[in-house]
C-alpha positions as CSV (number, residue, x, y, z in Angstrom):
1,M,-0.5,0.2,-0.1
2,K,1.5,3.6,-1.0
3,V,0.7,5.2,2.1
4,H,3.6,8.1,2.8
5,N,3.5,11.5,4.1
6,P,7.2,12.3,4.0
7,H,6.6,16.3,5.5
8,P,3.4,15.9,7.2
9,E,4.2,19.6,8.2
10,T,3.6,20.4,4.5
11,A,-0.3,20.8,4.0
12,R,-1.2,18.8,0.3
13,R,-4.6,18.8,-1.4
14,A,-7.1,15.6,0.0
15,A,-10.2,14.2,-0.4
16,Y,-11.8,10.6,0.4
17,G,-9.1,9.7,2.8
18,L,-6.3,10.4,0.0
19,F,-3.5,12.7,-0.9
20,L,-4.4,13.6,-4.9
21,S,-2.0,15.4,-7.1
22,G,-2.6,16.3,-10.9
23,L,-5.4,18.4,-9.8
24,D,-3.5,21.4,-8.5
25,D,-6.2,24.1,-9.9
26,A,-9.0,22.6,-8.0
27,T,-9.0,24.6,-5.3
28,S,-12.4,22.6,-4.0
29,L,-10.1,19.8,-2.7
30,R,-8.7,21.3,0.6
31,K,-5.3,21.1,1.9
32,V,-4.0,18.6,5.1
33,S,-1.6,18.3,6.9
34,G,-0.6,16.1,9.9
35,V,-2.0,13.2,8.8
36,T,-0.4,9.9,7.3
37,L,-2.8,8.8,3.8
38,E,-2.9,7.1,0.5
39,A,-1.3,8.8,-2.4
40,W,-2.4,8.7,-5.7
41,S,-1.9,10.7,-9.1
42,I,-4.8,11.6,-11.3
43,A,-4.4,12.6,-15.1
44,L,-6.3,13.5,-17.6
45,R,-6.5,11.8,-21.3
46,T,-8.2,12.6,-24.3
47,T,-10.1,10.0,-25.8
48,E,-8.1,10.0,-28.8
49,Q,-5.4,7.9,-26.5
50,C,-8.9,5.7,-24.6
51,P,-8.1,2.2,-24.4
52,P,-11.4,0.0,-25.4
53,I,-14.0,1.1,-23.1
54,P,-15.9,-1.3,-21.7
55,P,-19.7,-1.4,-21.9
56,E,-20.3,-1.9,-18.4
57,A,-17.9,-1.3,-15.3
58,E,-14.8,-4.2,-14.9
59,M,-13.2,-4.6,-12.2
60,N,-10.5,-6.8,-10.1
61,D,-8.2,-6.5,-6.7
62,T,-5.7,-4.0,-8.8
63,E,-7.7,-2.9,-11.6
64,A,-10.9,-1.0,-12.7
65,D,-12.4,0.2,-16.3
66,I,-15.5,2.1,-15.4
67,P,-17.1,4.2,-18.4
68,I,-18.3,7.4,-17.3
69,G,-19.9,10.8,-18.8
70,D,-22.6,8.9,-21.0
71,G,-20.2,5.9,-21.3
72,D,-18.2,7.5,-24.2
73,E,-15.8,8.4,-21.5
74,L,-13.6,6.0,-18.8
75,L,-11.6,6.0,-15.8
76,V,-9.0,3.7,-15.2
77,L,-7.4,2.7,-11.7
78,D,-4.3,1.1,-11.6
79,R,-4.1,0.1,-7.2
80,V,-0.6,-1.1,-8.2
81,A,1.1,2.5,-9.2
82,H,-2.1,4.3,-7.1
83,T,-3.3,6.6,-10.3
84,A,-6.5,7.2,-11.7
85,T,-6.4,8.2,-15.7
86,Y,-9.3,9.9,-16.8
87,Y,-10.0,9.3,-21.0
88,L,-12.6,12.6,-21.5
89,R,-14.1,13.4,-24.5
90,E,-13.6,17.7,-24.2
91,P,-11.5,19.5,-22.3
92,R,-12.7,19.3,-18.3
93,S,-11.4,21.7,-15.4
94,H,-9.7,20.7,-12.5
95,E,-12.5,21.4,-10.7
96,V,-14.9,19.6,-12.2
97,V,-12.9,16.7,-12.2
98,A,-12.7,16.9,-8.5
99,H,-16.6,16.7,-8.1
100,P,-18.4,14.7,-9.5
101,L,-15.9,13.0,-11.2
102,L,-14.0,11.8,-9.0
103,A,-16.6,10.2,-6.9
104,P,-16.4,6.5,-8.6
105,A,-12.6,6.4,-8.4
106,A,-13.1,7.0,-4.5
107,A,-15.7,4.8,-4.2
108,V,-13.8,1.7,-6.1
109,I,-10.3,2.8,-4.1
110,S,-12.6,2.8,-0.7
111,H,-13.7,-0.6,-1.6
112,W,-10.1,-2.0,-2.4
113,R,-9.4,-0.5,1.2
114,G,-11.9,-2.1,2.9
115,A,-13.9,1.2,3.5
116,I,-17.4,1.7,2.6
117,A,-18.4,4.4,0.2
118,L,-21.5,5.9,1.1
119,H,-24.3,8.6,-1.2
120,A,-24.3,10.4,1.1
121,G,-23.5,14.4,2.8
122,A,-21.4,15.0,6.1
123,F,-21.0,17.7,8.5
124,V,-19.6,18.0,11.9
125,S,-21.2,19.4,15.3
126,G,-19.8,18.7,18.2
127,G,-16.9,17.2,16.9
128,K,-18.7,14.5,15.3
129,A,-19.3,13.7,12.2
130,W,-23.3,13.3,10.4
131,L,-23.9,11.7,7.6
132,V,-27.1,12.9,5.6
133,L,-29.0,10.6,3.8
134,G,-31.9,11.7,1.7
135,D,-32.8,11.0,-2.3
136,R,-33.1,13.3,-5.0
137,G,-35.4,16.6,-3.8
138,F,-34.9,15.9,0.2
139,G,-33.2,19.2,-0.1
140,K,-29.6,16.6,0.7
141,S,-27.4,20.1,-0.7
142,T,-29.8,22.5,0.5
143,L,-29.6,21.9,3.8
144,L,-25.6,21.3,3.6
145,A,-25.5,24.6,2.1
146,E,-27.2,26.3,4.9
147,L,-25.4,24.4,7.3
148,S,-21.8,25.6,5.9
149,L,-23.0,29.4,5.6
150,A,-24.1,29.1,9.6
151,G,-20.7,28.4,10.3
152,T,-20.7,24.2,10.1
153,P,-17.8,22.5,8.9
154,V,-19.0,20.5,6.2
155,L,-17.2,16.9,5.3
156,A,-19.1,16.3,1.9
157,D,-21.7,16.8,-0.2
158,D,-22.3,13.8,-2.7
159,L,-20.2,11.2,-1.5
160,I,-19.1,10.2,1.7
161,V,-16.1,7.7,2.9
162,V,-16.4,5.9,5.9
163,E,-13.6,4.0,7.7
164,G,-12.8,2.8,10.8
165,G,-15.5,4.6,13.1
166,D,-14.8,8.0,10.6
167,A,-16.0,10.0,8.2
168,H,-13.2,11.2,5.4
169,M,-13.2,14.8,4.1
170,G,-14.2,15.0,0.5
171,P,-14.0,18.2,-1.9
172,G,-15.0,21.6,-0.5
173,S,-17.9,22.2,-2.6
174,I,-21.9,21.9,-2.4
175,D,-23.7,21.5,-5.8
176,L,-27.5,23.1,-5.4
177,R,-30.3,23.2,-7.9
178,E,-33.0,25.7,-8.5
179,P,-35.1,26.5,-6.8
180,H,-32.4,27.7,-4.2
181,R,-31.8,30.9,-2.1
182,P,-31.4,34.2,-3.8
183,G,-28.2,35.8,-2.9
184,L,-26.1,32.3,-2.8
185,P,-22.5,33.2,-3.7
186,L,-23.0,30.8,-6.6
187,V,-20.7,29.5,-9.4
188,D,-22.7,28.2,-12.7
189,L,-20.5,25.1,-13.8
190,G,-23.2,24.2,-16.4
191,E,-24.4,21.1,-17.1
192,I,-21.9,18.4,-16.0
193,A,-23.1,14.7,-15.3
194,T,-27.0,15.1,-16.3
195,R,-27.4,18.3,-14.4
196,R,-26.8,21.6,-14.1
197,R,-24.3,22.5,-11.7
198,L,-24.7,25.7,-8.8
199,R,-21.7,25.6,-6.5
200,L,-21.4,27.0,-3.5
201,P,-17.6,26.5,-1.4
202,A,-17.8,24.9,1.7
203,G,-15.0,26.4,3.8
204,E,-12.8,24.6,6.0
205,A,-13.2,21.4,7.1
206,P,-11.1,18.5,9.2
207,A,-9.2,15.6,7.3
208,R,-11.4,13.2,9.3
209,A,-13.8,13.4,12.1
210,P,-15.6,10.3,14.9
211,L,-18.4,9.5,13.8
212,G,-21.6,10.9,15.4
213,G,-24.8,9.8,13.6
214,V,-27.6,9.2,11.3
215,L,-29.8,11.8,10.1
216,Q,-32.8,10.9,7.8
217,L,-34.0,13.5,6.0
218,G,-38.2,14.5,5.3
219,W,-40.3,16.9,4.8
220,S,-43.8,17.9,7.2
221,D,-45.9,20.0,5.8
222,P,-45.7,24.3,5.8
223,G,-46.0,25.8,9.0
224,E,-44.8,22.7,11.2
225,A,-41.5,23.1,13.3
226,P,-39.3,21.1,12.9
227,T,-38.2,18.2,14.5
228,L,-36.0,15.5,15.1
229,E,-37.8,11.8,15.1
230,P,-36.0,8.2,16.3
231,V,-35.5,6.0,13.2
232,P,-36.7,2.4,14.0
233,P,-33.4,-0.4,15.1
234,A,-34.9,-2.5,12.3
235,D,-35.1,0.8,9.7
236,R,-31.5,1.7,10.3
237,A,-29.2,-1.2,7.8
238,P,-31.6,-1.0,4.9
239,A,-31.4,2.9,4.4
240,I,-27.5,2.5,4.9
241,A,-27.0,-0.1,2.5
242,D,-29.5,1.8,-0.3
243,A,-26.9,4.6,0.2
244,R,-23.4,2.3,-0.7
245,S,-22.1,3.6,-4.1
246,L,-21.1,0.0,-5.0
247,S,-23.2,-3.1,-4.3
248,L,-20.0,-5.4,-4.1
249,P,-19.2,-7.5,-1.0
250,L,-17.6,-6.0,2.6
251,S,-14.8,-7.3,3.3
252,D,-16.1,-6.7,6.9
253,P,-19.6,-7.6,7.2
254,F,-20.3,-6.2,9.5
255,A,-19.7,-3.1,9.1
256,L,-23.1,-2.2,8.1
257,L,-24.0,-3.1,11.7
258,D,-21.5,-0.9,13.0
259,L,-23.0,2.2,11.5
260,A,-26.3,1.0,12.1
261,A,-25.3,1.5,15.6
262,L,-25.2,4.7,15.7
263,P,-28.0,7.1,16.5
264,A,-30.1,7.8,13.8
265,Y,-32.5,10.4,13.2
266,T,-35.0,11.3,10.7
267,F,-34.9,15.3,9.9
268,R,-38.2,16.6,9.1
269,R,-38.9,20.5,8.0
270,P,-40.8,22.2,5.9
271,K,-40.4,22.4,2.3
272,D,-39.9,26.2,2.1
273,L,-37.3,28.4,1.3
274,A,-38.4,31.1,3.7
275,A,-37.8,28.6,6.7
276,I,-35.0,27.2,5.8
277,D,-32.9,29.4,8.8
278,G,-35.4,28.4,11.9
279,A,-34.7,24.8,10.4
280,T,-31.0,25.0,10.1
281,A,-31.0,26.7,13.4
282,F,-33.1,23.9,15.3
283,L,-30.6,21.2,13.5
284,Q,-27.9,22.7,14.8
285,D,-29.0,23.2,18.6
286,A,-30.5,20.5,18.6
287,L,-27.1,18.5,18.0
288,K,-24.9,20.1,20.0
């Protein structure tokens, strides 16, 4: 395993428990120091240089070929060399590669390391990481954006890597859809990976944080106060299993049960942008 940080005092760009080189212009890749992580190199190529693209992802214990985009671009991972090579139709900015194109690489690398990648966001409250689960339309990114603007560290918006009882920091950006609160300092990146990306910088966050619990998102009726309702124990493991980015067998069969043993709540609030300040403050106070 290529794990090193020869100069731990030197801050380096990192995400998902990895030091990353080759994406120097991606400001959303936050810099960390004082930690030891696997080091991976990112290379960007054109599809003219591309090997044959398989119809679906192929992987073994050391290599992976993953079709991306509309299936006409390719991500090649080499676990021995610690390289991720993207073969792209057209040039992409380092920012776009960092998020969202880095996510499939992080999911596979995490699986190789025995970690779990979840389609979820995460933020830090009281020194603990809280995972945020929610299907499209339940306001996951909107909630994370409001928490970030209110000073809460956001670890990740779309993919979170869980390992050894900790959640790793992802890219420091949050991608919103319309409608959103007016006046936010958003950068319009256009359509990427099937949807328009309106990006909000997420600010600083720790490289990793111990897990504190899981939030599942829901809506309440207009005018109702926000609530936190305990998730029944029997419903916790299925929700986490559904959020896994890869459906491959886990190296640790008890890992999902460990996550299911964490405190878990359904956070309900009105689907009303005018009520979002009160809902955000309620959640911050409740999890102190």
